C-alpha positions in Angstrom: 75.7 114.9 104.2 78.6 115.2 106.8 81.5 113.0 105.7 82.6 110.1 107.9 85.4 107.5 108.1 84.0 104.0 108.1 86.2 101.6 109.9 85.6 97.8 110.2 87.2 95.4 112.7 87.7 98.2 115.1 87.2 96.1 118.3 90.9 95.0 118.6 94.4 95.1 117.4 95.3 97.2 114.3 91.7 98.3 114.0 91.6 99.9 117.4 94.9 101.6 116.7 93.7 102.8 113.3 90.6 104.3 115.0 92.8 106.2 117.5 95.0 107.6 114.6 92.1 108.6 112.5 90.4 110.3 115.4 93.5 112.1 116.4 93.6 113.5 112.9 90.1 114.9 113.0 88.1 112.2 111.3 84.5 111.7 112.4 84.3 107.8 112.7 81.8 105.1 112.4 83.0 101.8 113.9 81.8 98.4 112.7 82.5 95.0 114.3 80.6 92.1 116.0 81.5 93.0 119.6 79.3 95.9 120.6 80.8 96.2 124.1 84.3 96.5 122.8 83.2 99.1 120.2 81.5 101.2 122.9 84.6 101.0 125.1 86.7 102.4 122.3 84.2 105.0 121.4 84.2 106.2 125.0 88.0 106.2 125.1 88.1 108.4 121.9 85.5 110.8 123.3 87.5 111.0 126.6 90.5 112.2 124.6 88.4 115.2 123.4 87.5 113.9 120.0 84.0 113.3 118.7 82.4 110.1 119.9 82.4 107.5 117.0 79.1 106.0 115.9 79.1 102.3 116.8 77.4 99.7 114.4 77.5 96.1 115.8 77.3 94.3 112.5 78.7 90.8 111.6 80.6 91.1 108.3 80.3 87.4 107.6 76.7 88.2 106.6 76.1 88.8 102.9 73.8 91.6 103.9 76.4 93.5 106.0 77.2 96.0 103.3 73.7 96.8 102.6 72.9 97.2 106.4 75.8 99.5 106.9 74.8 101.6 103.9 71.2 101.8 105.3 72.4 102.8 108.8 74.5 105.5 107.4 71.8 106.9 105.0 69.3 106.8 107.8 71.5 109.1 109.9 72.3 111.4 107.0 75.9 110.3 106.8 78.2 109.2 103.9 81.7 108.0 103.9 84.7 110.1 102.7 87.0 107.2 103.8 86.5 103.5 104.0 89.0 101.5 106.1 88.6 97.7 105.6 90.4 96.2 108.5 88.2 93.3 109.5 89.6 89.9 109.0 90.9 86.7 110.5 93.2 83.8 109.8 93.4 80.1 110.6 96.6 78.0 111.0 96.6 74.3 109.9 96.2 72.0 106.9 93.4 73.3 104.7 92.1 69.8 104.3 91.9 69.3 108.1 90.5 72.8 109.1 86.7 73.3 109.3 85.5 74.1 105.8 82.7 76.4 107.1 85.2 78.4 109.0 87.4 78.8 106.0 84.5 80.0 103.9 83.6 82.4 106.6 87.1 83.8 106.4 86.7 84.3 102.6 83.3 86.2 103.4 85.0 88.5 105.8 88.5 89.0 104.3 87.4 89.1 100.6 83.6 89.5 100.0 82.9 92.1 102.7 86.0 94.0 101.9 85.1 94.1 98.1 81.6 95.2 98.8 82.7 98.1 101.1 85.4 99.1 98.8 83.0 99.6 95.9 79.7 100.5 97.4 80.5 104.2 98.3 82.5 105.2 95.2 80.4 108.3 94.4 80.7 109.7 97.9 84.4 108.9 98.2 84.9 110.9 94.9 82.7 113.7 96.2 84.8 114.1 99.3 88.2 113.4 97.7 88.7 110.5 100.1 89.5 107.0 99.6 89.9 103.3 100.6 92.5 101.9 103.0 92.5 98.1 102.9 94.5 96.1 105.4 96.2 93.2 103.7 99.4 91.6 105.0 102.9 90.6 103.8 101.3 87.2 103.6 99.7 88.6 100.4 103.0 88.5 98.6 103.6 84.7 99.0 101.8 81.3 99.2 101.1 80.1 102.8 101.1 76.3 103.3 99.3 75.5 106.6 97.5 78.8 106.3 96.6 78.4 102.7 93.2 80.1 102.6 94.3 83.1 104.7 97.4 83.8 102.6 95.2 83.5 99.4 92.6 85.9 100.8 95.4 88.5 101.5 96.9 88.0 98.0 93.4 88.9 96.7 93.3 92.0 98.9 96.7 93.1 97.7 96.0 92.6 94.0 92.4 94.0 94.1 93.6 97.1 96.0 96.5 97.8 93.7 94.2 97.5 90.6 91.6 99.7 92.3 94.3 102.3 93.0 95.0 102.5 89.3 91.4 102.6 88.3 90.3 105.3 90.8 93.3 107.6 90.7 91.8 109.6 87.8 88.7 110.3 90.0 90.8 111.7 92.8 90.2 108.7 95.1 93.1 107.4 97.0 93.3 103.6 97.4 96.0 101.9 99.6 97.0 98.5 100.7 98.4 98.3 104.3 100.6 95.2 104.4 101.9 94.6 108.0 104.1 91.8 109.1 103.7 90.2 112.5 101.8 92.3 115.0 101.1 91.0 118.6 97.3 91.1 118.8 94.6 88.6 119.5 94.7 87.7 115.9 97.1 84.8 116.7 94.7 83.3 119.2 91.9 83.5 116.8 94.1 81.7 114.2 94.7 78.8 116.6 98.3 79.6 117.8 99.7 80.7 121.1 102.8 82.7 119.9 101.6 86.2 119.5 105.0 87.5 118.4 106.8 86.8 115.1 110.6 87.2 114.6 111.6 90.3 116.6 113.2 91.9 113.5 109.8 91.7 111.7 107.4 92.6 114.6 105.9 96.0 115.0 103.2 97.4 117.4 99.7 97.9 116.2 100.2 101.6 116.9 103.2 101.9 114.7 101.5 100.0 111.9 98.4 102.3 112.1 100.6 105.4 112.1 102.5 104.3 109.0 99.4 103.1 107.3 97.6 106.5 107.9 100.5 108.5 106.6 100.9 106.3 103.5 97.2 106.5 102.8 97.0 110.3 103.1 100.1 110.6 100.9 98.4 108.5 98.2 100.7 105.5 98.3 99.6 102.3 96.5 101.1 99.9 99.0 102.5 100.5 102.5 104.7 97.9 104.1 105.7 99.0 107.6 109.2 98.1 108.7 112.4 97.7 106.6 112.8 94.0 107.3 109.2 93.4 106.2 109.8 95.3 103.0 112.9 93.1 102.4 110.7 90.0 102.9 108.3 91.1 100.2 111.2 91.5 97.7 112.7 88.2 98.6 109.5 86.4 98.3 109.5 87.3 94.6 113.1 86.4 94.0 113.4 83.0 95.9 112.6 79.8 94.0 109.0 79.0 94.8 109.9 75.5 96.2 112.3 77.0 98.7 109.9 79.6 99.7 107.1 77.0 100.2 109.3 74.9 102.4 110.4 77.8 104.5 106.9 79.0 105.1 105.7 75.6 106.0 108.4 75.0 108.5 107.6 78.4 110.0 103.9 77.4 110.5 104.6 73.9 111.7 106.9 75.4 114.4 104.2 77.7 115.9 102.7 76.7 119.4 99.1 75.7 119.4 96.7 75.4 122.4 
């Protein structure tokens, strides 16, 4: 079977940038997201650049059957993954007790359950093709996040799970990397319920730069990639600061964000 790179959440932001970077480096792509029109526009743009046109699979990763559907679609076309890129995810800003519980459970389904499923579902083909898994976490995974509690917790899971999987699968020749960006101006912020797309200037990188650094780190077999020196410093400080001070600082940051 021809090896492909399976990439979720490709319809916007870091996912779109990752699709471009993988295509530029010769990967045959299968793009997964809910918004079929966006995926087709991206696939057309990649083809217009002289690369193979990606296969588009409009599948909602909130569904518990999403992983099985993706596997069936690939098998039906005689394709198997050499690389899985789990980028799909979203966040919500607000008090956990006040936010819609159903939406927060949907967040767990996408950020945690679907990612876990797709990280483990294709292990044999990843080993066969000496490929791997690139999971998009966040610097949020290094710390608790009052007023974004469930989102930060999902990213802590992604980071912990990915680091452990890196260790487990290394003897089988499978690369596993957690990409942990800081603030990136995308539509992620609007989905989370805030208007300020940019974080502090010293921490903010473009989606394109994050994708490039993530790709290089993954191909080099790094366990964790944190783009940007200031963001790497934040991850260190988050482990050194007293927890109470860290919680207070993070809560003040979230309280100061503009909302619609």
